[in-house]
Backbone as CSV, one residue per row, in Angstrom:
resi,resn,N_x,N_y,N_z,CA_x,CA_y,CA_z,C_x,C_y,C_z
1,UNK,206.152,38.059,-126.481,204.864,37.772,-125.852,203.763,37.842,-126.907
2,UNK,202.869,36.863,-126.907,201.814,36.795,-127.909,200.873,37.995,-127.815
3,UNK,200.727,38.583,-126.626,199.803,39.699,-126.445,200.427,41.032,-126.812
4,UNK,201.725,41.068,-126.981,202.402,42.327,-127.227,202.629,43.142,-125.968
5,UNK,202.329,42.577,-124.810,202.512,43.299,-123.555,203.991,43.545,-123.287
6,UNK,204.283,44.707,-122.760,205.668,45.051,-122.432,206.012,44.494,-121.050
7,UNK,207.171,43.840,-120.955,207.641,43.317,-119.674,208.551,44.369,-119.054
8,UNK,208.089,44.958,-117.970,208.861,46.020,-117.329,209.473,45.572,-116.011
9,UNK,208.986,44.495,-115.443,209.521,44.005,-114.180,210.447,42.822,-114.390
10,UNK,210.995,42.343,-113.310,211.932,41.230,-113.382,211.188,39.905,-113.556
11,UNK,211.907,38.922,-114.072,211.384,37.565,-114.218,212.265,36.641,-113.397
12,UNK,211.648,35.898,-112.495,212.359,34.911,-111.684,212.016,33.534,-112.222
13,UNK,213.050,32.762,-112.530,212.825,31.454,-113.154,213.204,30.338,-112.180
14,UNK,212.255,29.450,-111.984,212.464,28.264,-111.143,212.701,27.058,-112.050
15,UNK,213.898,26.485,-111.950,214.261,25.278,-112.678,214.167,24.106,-111.706
16,UNK,213.052,23.400,-111.756,212.827,22.284,-110.840,213.395,20.998,-111.442
17,UNK,214.159,20.257,-110.655,214.714,18.967,-111.083,214.301,17.911,-110.066
18,UNK,213.637,16.877,-110.547,213.325,15.775,-109.628,214.579,14.939,-109.399
19,UNK,214.702,14.405,-108.208,215.877,13.609,-107.842,216.038,12.370,-108.720
20,UNK,217.228,11.787,-108.702,217.529,10.574,-109.452,216.743,9.389,-108.895
21,UNK,216.636,8.305,-109.680,215.823,7.159,-109.229,216.310,6.553,-107.919
22,UNK,215.372,6.124,-107.120,215.656,5.431,-105.860,215.457,3.929,-106.082
23,UNK,216.490,3.124,-105.915,216.288,1.666,-106.034,215.220,1.201,-105.043
24,UNK,214.197,0.546,-105.549,213.057,0.204,-104.702,212.394,-1.057,-105.249
25,UNK,213.123,-2.182,-105.248,212.606,-3.391,-105.901,211.322,-3.926,-105.288
26,UNK,211.070,-3.642,-104.015,209.857,-4.143,-103.365,208.673,-3.206,-103.533
27,UNK,208.899,-2.046,-104.153,207.797,-1.109,-104.369,207.225,-0.552,-103.081
28,UNK,208.105,-0.037,-102.213,207.649,0.491,-100.927,207.590,2.018,-100.952
29,UNK,206.616,2.556,-100.253,206.496,3.997,-100.083,207.640,4.491,-99.201
30,UNK,208.375,5.499,-99.692,209.466,6.007,-98.851,209.255,7.458,-98.415
31,UNK,208.505,8.267,-99.162,208.154,9.603,-98.677,209.354,10.387,-98.186
32,UNK,209.386,10.698,-96.901,210.508,11.432,-96.321,211.565,10.519,-95.707
33,UNK,211.457,9.201,-95.915,212.548,8.322,-95.525,213.778,8.715,-96.338
34,UNK,214.933,8.804,-95.699,216.106,9.384,-96.360,216.851,8.346,-97.182
35,UNK,216.310,8.037,-98.356,216.859,7.018,-99.236,217.954,7.580,-100.136
36,UNK,218.885,6.697,-100.510,219.911,7.034,-101.490,219.307,6.918,-102.889
37,UNK,220.034,7.372,-103.907,219.535,7.300,-105.275,220.637,6.837,-106.220
38,UNK,220.230,6.450,-107.417,221.132,5.919,-108.429,221.507,7.036,-109.407
39,UNK,222.763,7.448,-109.392,223.225,8.538,-110.262,224.195,8.004,-111.319
40,UNK,223.994,6.767,-111.735,224.943,6.128,-112.646,224.729,6.480,-114.122
41,UNK,223.630,7.145,-114.464,223.346,7.457,-115.861,224.087,8.738,-116.257
42,UNK,225.348,8.610,-116.595,226.173,9.772,-116.904,225.629,10.576,-118.080
43,UNK,225.154,9.888,-119.123,224.655,10.591,-120.301,223.443,11.456,-119.953
44,UNK,222.567,10.942,-119.110,221.396,11.702,-118.691,221.806,12.939,-117.898
45,UNK,222.721,12.769,-116.965,223.137,13.908,-116.147,223.866,14.959,-116.975
46,UNK,224.690,14.537,-117.938,225.353,15.515,-118.814,224.330,16.296,-119.624
47,UNK,223.328,15.585,-120.151,222.293,16.232,-120.955,221.525,17.265,-120.133
48,UNK,221.072,16.876,-118.954,220.266,17.780,-118.137,221.107,18.924,-117.570
49,UNK,222.341,18.646,-117.203,223.216,19.699,-116.670,223.442,20.802,-117.693
50,UNK,223.538,20.423,-118.975,223.776,21.410,-120.029,222.590,22.350,-120.221
51,UNK,221.412,21.962,-119.783,220.219,22.789,-119.933,220.076,23.832,-118.831
52,UNK,220.736,23.620,-117.718,220.527,24.488,-116.561,221.318,25.781,-116.699
53,UNK,220.786,26.879,-116.185,221.409,28.192,-116.406,222.673,28.392,-115.581
54,UNK,223.559,29.220,-116.103,224.750,29.617,-115.359,224.392,30.752,-114.416
55,UNK,225.089,30.819,-113.305,224.871,31.898,-112.355,223.621,31.776,-111.517
56,UNK,223.026,30.599,-111.492,221.789,30.413,-110.729,222.074,30.224,-109.245
57,UNK,221.040,30.473,-108.444,221.038,30.086,-107.035,220.557,28.637,-106.971
58,UNK,221.244,27.809,-106.202,220.875,26.392,-106.110,220.304,26.072,-104.738
59,UNK,219.158,25.394,-104.750,218.538,24.902,-103.520,218.230,23.418,-103.675
60,UNK,218.222,22.740,-102.548,217.853,21.328,-102.508,216.982,21.096,-101.293
61,UNK,216.150,20.069,-101.369,215.500,19.618,-100.143,216.571,19.040,-99.223
62,UNK,216.204,18.771,-98.000,217.158,18.240,-97.027,217.429,16.757,-97.202
63,UNK,216.715,16.075,-98.088,216.850,14.631,-98.227,218.022,14.276,-99.130
64,UNK,218.706,13.173,-98.799,219.930,12.769,-99.484,219.754,12.680,-100.981
65,UNK,218.671,12.099,-101.445,218.514,11.875,-102.882,218.445,13.186,-103.665
66,UNK,217.903,14.235,-103.074,217.865,15.539,-103.736,219.240,16.203,-103.691
67,UNK,219.909,16.140,-102.550,221.237,16.738,-102.437,222.221,16.053,-103.382
68,UNK,222.162,14.726,-103.444,223.076,13.975,-104.291,222.825,14.267,-105.766
69,UNK,221.575,14.452,-106.141,221.246,14.799,-107.520,221.861,16.145,-107.897
70,UNK,221.768,17.124,-107.008,222.388,18.428,-107.268,223.893,18.286,-107.448
71,UNK,224.526,17.549,-106.559,225.971,17.367,-106.642,226.375,16.675,-107.940
72,UNK,225.571,15.701,-108.375,225.881,14.969,-109.597,225.701,15.854,-110.825
73,UNK,224.706,16.719,-110.826,224.542,17.669,-111.928,225.757,18.584,-112.016
74,UNK,226.261,19.014,-110.864,227.463,19.830,-110.857,228.666,19.081,-111.391
75,UNK,228.786,17.815,-111.021,229.909,16.999,-111.478,229.855,16.743,-112.982
76,UNK,228.664,16.902,-113.579,228.498,16.650,-115.012,228.349,17.932,-115.821
77,UNK,228.762,19.058,-115.236,228.871,20.274,-116.028,227.985,21.435,-115.652
78,UNK,227.005,21.237,-114.775,226.181,22.371,-114.345,227.033,23.319,-113.506
79,UNK,226.793,24.609,-113.661,227.566,25.598,-112.925,226.849,25.983,-111.643
80,UNK,227.462,25.706,-110.515,226.907,26.172,-109.258,228.004,26.200,-108.196
81,UNK,227.732,26.950,-107.158,228.650,26.995,-106.033,228.057,26.204,-104.884
82,UNK,227.573,26.915,-103.879,226.970,26.255,-102.723,225.547,25.818,-103.040
83,UNK,225.206,24.615,-102.581,223.823,24.147,-102.668,223.173,24.399,-101.305
84,UNK,222.194,25.290,-101.280,221.517,25.642,-100.039,220.399,24.644,-99.761
85,UNK,220.132,24.396,-98.496,219.162,23.373,-98.091,217.903,24.030,-97.548
86,UNK,216.755,23.563,-98.036,215.462,24.048,-97.550,214.560,22.846,-97.280
87,UNK,214.328,22.507,-96.017,213.465,21.361,-95.689,212.038,21.502,-96.212
88,UNK,211.584,22.738,-96.492,210.233,22.919,-97.028,210.092,22.337,-98.432
89,UNK,211.201,22.003,-99.081,211.169,21.411,-100.416,211.143,19.883,-100.377
90,UNK,211.061,19.302,-99.198,211.055,17.841,-99.073,209.757,17.237,-99.613
91,UNK,209.825,15.939,-99.861,208.656,15.197,-100.332,207.565,15.165,-99.256
92,UNK,206.358,14.828,-99.661,205.252,14.650,-98.719,205.629,13.589,-97.690
93,UNK,205.297,13.855,-96.436,205.511,12.870,-95.372,204.278,11.976,-95.304
94,UNK,204.485,10.689,-95.573,203.360,9.763,-95.616,203.144,9.024,-94.296
95,UNK,203.799,9.471,-93.241,203.525,8.948,-91.909,203.641,7.442,-91.820
96,UNK,202.582,6.819,-91.290,202.582,5.371,-91.058,202.624,4.565,-92.354
97,UNK,202.363,5.198,-93.491,202.423,4.478,-94.761,203.854,4.231,-95.214
98,UNK,204.785,5.020,-94.723,206.176,4.867,-95.158,206.697,3.494,-94.716
99,UNK,207.217,2.753,-95.670,207.676,1.387,-95.423,206.706,0.333,-95.910
100,UNK,205.429,0.712,-96.098,204.457,-0.214,-96.673,204.639,-0.271,-98.194
101,UNK,204.230,-1.362,-98.808,204.268,-1.430,-100.265,203.114,-0.607,-100.827
102,UNK,203.278,-0.191,-102.071,202.215,0.571,-102.710,200.934,-0.266,-102.820
103,UNK,201.098,-1.552,-103.005,199.930,-2.431,-103.070,199.195,-2.458,-101.738
104,UNK,199.937,-2.558,-100.640,199.318,-2.549,-99.310,198.552,-1.245,-99.063
105,UNK,199.140,-0.137,-99.476,198.478,1.154,-99.274,197.192,1.228,-100.085
106,UNK,197.266,0.830,-101.352,196.088,0.897,-102.220,194.961,-0.001,-101.719
107,UNK,195.324,-1.193,-101.218,194.301,-2.156,-100.795,193.720,-1.854,-99.427
108,UNK,194.508,-1.244,-98.540,194.074,-1.118,-97.150,193.899,0.321,-96.661
109,UNK,194.554,1.281,-97.338,194.587,2.619,-96.746,194.291,3.766,-97.706
110,UNK,194.663,3.655,-98.965,194.718,4.819,-99.834,193.492,5.102,-100.665
111,UNK,192.410,4.361,-100.444,191.182,4.537,-101.219,191.424,4.325,-102.713
112,UNK,192.508,3.612,-103.033,192.787,3.172,-104.403,192.778,4.337,-105.389
113,UNK,193.481,5.409,-105.047,193.578,6.572,-105.922,194.478,6.232,-107.113
114,UNK,194.083,6.677,-108.324,194.788,6.262,-109.531,196.152,6.926,-109.688
115,UNK,196.285,8.206,-109.299,197.490,8.959,-109.618,198.352,9.324,-108.413
116,UNK,197.887,9.061,-107.210,198.655,9.412,-106.011,198.417,8.311,-104.989
117,UNK,199.056,8.384,-103.858,198.879,7.324,-102.861,197.534,7.415,-102.153
118,UNK,196.892,8.547,-102.275,195.564,8.734,-101.702,195.018,10.052,-102.200
119,UNK,193.760,10.360,-101.950,193.214,11.658,-102.334,194.040,12.797,-101.736
120,UNK,194.200,13.912,-102.444,195.076,14.985,-101.975,194.754,15.521,-100.582
121,UNK,193.485,15.413,-100.183,193.111,15.929,-98.857,193.331,14.915,-97.736
122,UNK,193.677,13.677,-98.094,193.821,12.625,-97.092,195.178,12.719,-96.404
123,UNK,195.162,12.779,-95.087,196.392,12.864,-94.295,196.644,11.497,-93.647
124,UNK,197.687,10.767,-94.093,197.988,9.475,-93.472,198.304,9.646,-91.993
125,UNK,198.071,8.616,-91.171,198.368,8.727,-89.741,199.821,9.136,-89.501
126,UNK,200.009,10.225,-88.767,201.351,10.691,-88.454,202.039,11.421,-89.585
127,UNK,201.330,11.683,-90.681,201.939,12.313,-91.842,201.217,13.578,-92.248
128,UNK,201.325,13.917,-93.531,200.687,15.111,-94.048,199.990,14.782,-95.365
129,UNK,199.037,15.597,-95.721,198.326,15.438,-96.986,199.083,16.160,-98.097
130,UNK,198.663,15.926,-99.342,199.244,16.689,-100.444,198.936,18.171,-100.284
131,UNK,197.776,18.482,-99.728,197.435,19.886,-99.492,198.404,20.507,-98.491
132,UNK,198.768,19.757,-97.444,199.787,20.230,-96.502,201.113,20.475,-97.227
133,UNK,201.485,19.530,-98.097,202.720,19.658,-98.871,202.686,20.921,-99.718
134,UNK,201.565,21.163,-100.366,201.458,22.369,-101.200,201.663,23.622,-100.363
135,UNK,201.075,23.671,-99.195,201.171,24.874,-98.364,202.615,25.180,-97.983
136,UNK,203.381,24.162,-97.600,204.763,24.448,-97.204,205.655,24.703,-98.420
137,UNK,205.346,24.065,-99.554,206.098,24.346,-100.774,205.885,25.792,-101.203
138,UNK,204.649,26.259,-101.138,204.343,27.633,-101.522,205.046,28.624,-100.598
139,UNK,205.133,28.312,-99.309,205.878,29.184,-98.389,207.304,29.380,-98.887
140,UNK,207.938,28.292,-99.282,209.311,28.357,-99.761,209.390,29.143,-101.070
141,UNK,208.490,28.845,-102.000,208.503,29.522,-103.300,208.345,31.027,-103.121
142,UNK,207.398,31.451,-102.317,207.156,32.888,-102.141,208.341,33.562,-101.453
143,UNK,208.904,32.899,-100.464,210.042,33.462,-99.742,211.258,33.625,-100.654
144,UNK,211.567,32.574,-101.413,212.775,32.596,-102.237,212.594,33.437,-103.497
145,UNK,211.376,33.503,-104.030,211.122,34.374,-105.179,211.328,35.830,-104.791
146,UNK,210.909,36.197,-103.600,211.125,37.551,-103.111,212.617,37.809,-102.863
147,UNK,213.301,36.843,-102.286,214.719,37.014,-101.930,215.607,37.094,-103.160
148,UNK,215.290,36.312,-104.191,216.150,36.225,-105.375,215.424,36.750,-106.616
149,UNK,214.696,37.820,-106.459,213.901,38.370,-107.547,214.779,38.642,-108.773
150,UNK,214.309,38.141,-109.929,215.030,38.354,-111.166,216.158,37.366,-111.426
151,UNK,216.327,36.393,-110.552,217.400,35.403,-110.697,216.832,34.080,-111.217
152,UNK,217.754,33.189,-111.579,217.414,31.796,-111.833,217.609,31.013,-110.545
153,UNK,216.640,30.172,-110.212,216.729,29.308,-109.040,216.614,27.867,-109.518
154,UNK,217.631,27.064,-109.249,217.577,25.632,-109.534,217.234,24.927,-108.233
155,UNK,216.175,24.136,-108.238,215.728,23.428,-107.031,215.664,21.935,-107.314
156,UNK,216.513,21.167,-106.654,216.441,19.713,-106.766,215.524,19.217,-105.658
157,UNK,214.448,18.573,-106.070,213.394,18.242,-105.108,212.746,16.917,-105.479
158,UNK,211.437,16.845,-105.377,210.722,15.568,-105.417,209.470,15.686,-106.283
159,UNK,208.936,14.526,-106.672,207.755,14.520,-107.511,206.589,15.271,-106.890
160,UNK,206.361,15.067,-105.603,205.267,15.757,-104.925,205.499,17.254,-104.846
161,UNK,206.722,17.646,-104.530,207.050,19.066,-104.415,206.846,19.790,-105.735
162,UNK,207.283,19.177,-106.828,207.170,19.818,-108.135,205.707,19.890,-108.557
163,UNK,204.929,18.872,-108.269,203.490,18.943,-108.537,202.846,20.059,-107.722
164,UNK,203.301,20.237,-106.486,202.767,21.321,-105.654,203.113,22.680,-106.252
165,UNK,204.329,22.814,-106.799,204.722,24.067,-107.453,203.863,24.332,-108.678
166,UNK,203.546,23.303,-109.436,202.670,23.458,-110.598,201.255,23.840,-110.165
167,UNK,200.783,23.247,-109.081,199.458,23.607,-108.564,199.403,25.085,-108.209
168,UNK,200.486,25.589,-107.610,200.551,27.003,-107.245,200.583,27.887,-108.495
169,UNK,201.410,27.507,-109.458,201.557,28.322,-110.661,200.252,28.412,-111.450
170,UNK,199.553,27.297,-111.568,198.309,27.253,-112.329,197.093,27.611,-111.485
171,UNK,197.286,27.763,-110.163,196.158,27.980,-109.244,195.109,26.885,-109.451
172,UNK,195.593,25.639,-109.519,194.707,24.528,-109.832,194.354,23.720,-108.591
173,UNK,193.268,22.995,-108.683,192.852,22.110,-107.598,193.910,21.025,-107.409
174,UNK,194.233,20.654,-106.171,195.229,19.603,-105.945,194.927,18.302,-106.670
175,UNK,193.652,17.990,-106.854,193.293,16.760,-107.559,193.811,16.773,-108.995
176,UNK,193.839,17.942,-109.609,194.396,18.061,-110.962,195.916,18.024,-110.933
177,UNK,196.518,18.613,-109.917,197.978,18.700,-109.856,198.646,17.332,-109.760
178,UNK,198.039,16.400,-109.050,198.676,15.093,-108.885,198.658,14.267,-110.167
179,UNK,197.982,14.754,-111.205,197.934,14.022,-112.468,199.148,14.300,-113.356
180,UNK,199.968,15.286,-113.000,201.178,15.534,-113.772,202.163,14.381,-113.596
181,UNK,202.828,14.013,-114.686,203.924,13.057,-114.617,205.223,13.835,-114.407
182,UNK,205.986,13.460,-113.387,207.268,14.100,-113.097,208.302,12.983,-112.941
183,UNK,209.129,12.782,-113.960,210.062,11.665,-113.964,211.380,12.034,-113.284
184,UNK,212.114,11.021,-112.903,213.398,11.233,-112.227,214.378,11.967,-113.132
185,UNK,214.979,13.012,-112.599,215.962,13.887,-113.260,215.324,14.731,-114.374
186,UNK,214.007,14.742,-114.478,213.342,15.630,-115.426,213.420,17.071,-114.930
187,UNK,213.284,18.007,-115.877,213.335,19.433,-115.571,211.984,20.066,-115.878
188,UNK,211.533,20.909,-114.956,210.310,21.692,-115.124,210.658,23.155,-114.896
189,UNK,210.298,24.027,-115.834,210.640,25.450,-115.733,209.374,26.277,-115.513
190,UNK,209.349,26.994,-114.397,208.213,27.853,-114.040,208.751,29.267,-113.806
191,UNK,208.095,30.260,-114.422,208.581,31.640,-114.381,207.606,32.548,-113.632
192,UNK,208.172,33.461,-112.858,207.364,34.447,-112.126,207.636,35.832,-112.696
193,UNK,206.558,36.540,-113.086,206.660,37.878,-113.659,206.292,38.908,-112.595
194,UNK,207.258,39.714,-112.214,207.075,40.665,-111.124,205.979,41.675,-111.425
195,UNK,205.863,42.127,-112.683,204.927,43.192,-113.022,203.474,42.740,-113.006
196,UNK,203.235,41.439,-113.049,201.885,40.929,-113.274,201.022,41.009,-112.024
197,UNK,199.712,40.993,-112.255,198.757,40.784,-111.180,199.172,39.505,-110.447
198,UNK,199.275,39.517,-109.114,199.716,38.315,-108.392,198.925,37.063,-108.727
199,UNK,197.673,37.226,-109.098,196.855,36.057,-109.435,197.215,35.467,-110.794
200,UNK,197.993,36.218,-111.598,198.340,35.756,-112.940,199.830,35.956,-113.213
201,UNK,200.651,35.772,-112.197,202.066,36.127,-112.316,202.956,34.976,-112.756
202,UNK,202.415,33.766,-112.798,203.247,32.597,-113.083,202.976,32.055,-114.484
203,UNK,204.048,31.652,-115.138,203.941,30.975,-116.434,204.757,29.690,-116.391
204,UNK,204.194,28.615,-116.925,204.901,27.336,-117.002,205.475,27.211,-118.405
205,UNK,206.806,27.225,-118.504,207.466,27.138,-119.810,207.447,25.709,-120.337
206,UNK,207.771,24.751,-119.468,207.676,23.335,-119.833,207.713,22.493,-118.566
207,UNK,207.226,21.273,-118.701,207.228,20.342,-117.575,207.845,19.017,-117.999
208,UNK,208.478,18.352,-117.031,208.897,16.953,-117.178,209.779,16.736,-118.413
209,UNK,210.723,17.680,-118.662,211.586,17.526,-119.829,212.610,16.430,-119.555
210,UNK,212.606,15.431,-120.433,213.408,14.231,-120.200,213.801,13.607,-121.538
211,UNK,215.103,13.385,-121.805,215.520,12.689,-123.025,215.297,11.181,-122.862
212,UNK,214.133,10.717,-123.207,213.755,9.337,-122.885,214.628,8.288,-123.564
213,UNK,215.173,8.614,-124.749,216.047,7.644,-125.416,217.314,7.398,-124.603
214,UNK,217.801,8.428,-123.944,218.984,8.267,-123.081,218.656,7.362,-121.899
215,UNK,217.477,7.546,-121.334,217.053,6.731,-120.202,216.882,5.271,-120.637
216,UNK,216.244,5.074,-121.802,216.026,3.712,-122.289,217.347,3.010,-122.606
217,UNK,218.289,3.742,-123.196,219.583,3.137,-123.529,220.342,2.734,-122.280
218,UNK,220.261,3.547,-121.239,220.930,3.206,-119.981,220.309,1.980,-119.342
219,UNK,218.973,1.907,-119.380,218.280,0.738,-118.805,218.648,-0.525,-119.551
220,UNK,218.724,-0.443,-120.884,219.078,-1.619,-121.671,220.502,-2.072,-121.383
221,UNK,221.421,-1.100,-121.248,222.818,-1.440,-120.953,222.950,-2.046,-119.560
222,UNK,222.121,-1.601,-118.629,222.175,-2.137,-117.261,221.701,-3.588,-117.201
223,UNK,220.771,-3.932,-118.114,220.249,-5.300,-118.135,221.170,-6.271,-118.878
224,UNK,222.033,-5.710,-119.706,222.892,-6.561,-120.555,223.954,-7.297,-119.737
């Protein structure tokens, strides 16, 4: 530690993994629509699986693309047993926007927000806002951090969920949180220090870790 502070309490580490890419040639918002994902990039999955800790507790959102990503990481060398399901880790529900193209949302509904489908406080009809997403994500984080104190937790989830976790860790405004880039199958590591003041207990080790050359090589081979 740069400060020389002694760590006397446990450290709980959250290894967040965004799900694999969802084929979406029409550019439609899918949110909590239960879409399948493309897990064909074996080199990427082997690389990311090797980074994940042994003996961790594994959680996934209830959506297929997150569950399948966890299973594929296991098939490529990550060590885990049962993958537990937590619906609070699901992506933001975009309500009536789900099924519309991103262009339609930007032109007619989303106030043309640069980094998200709409301002974080905006709740689409029949859906939830990013602020709503943050609240339920934090419920899960606090519950599981208490339950598995001092353990590694691997969570396969979604771009919105991981941004919400970063917002919680940094205690940042949601408008800032949506500016993070979270790529498919990237890893983000966030640590909780038990001994710390609750307002300063989280540290972000790294975000959006991704071997981009592996991704580019797979894309080129797919086009060939």
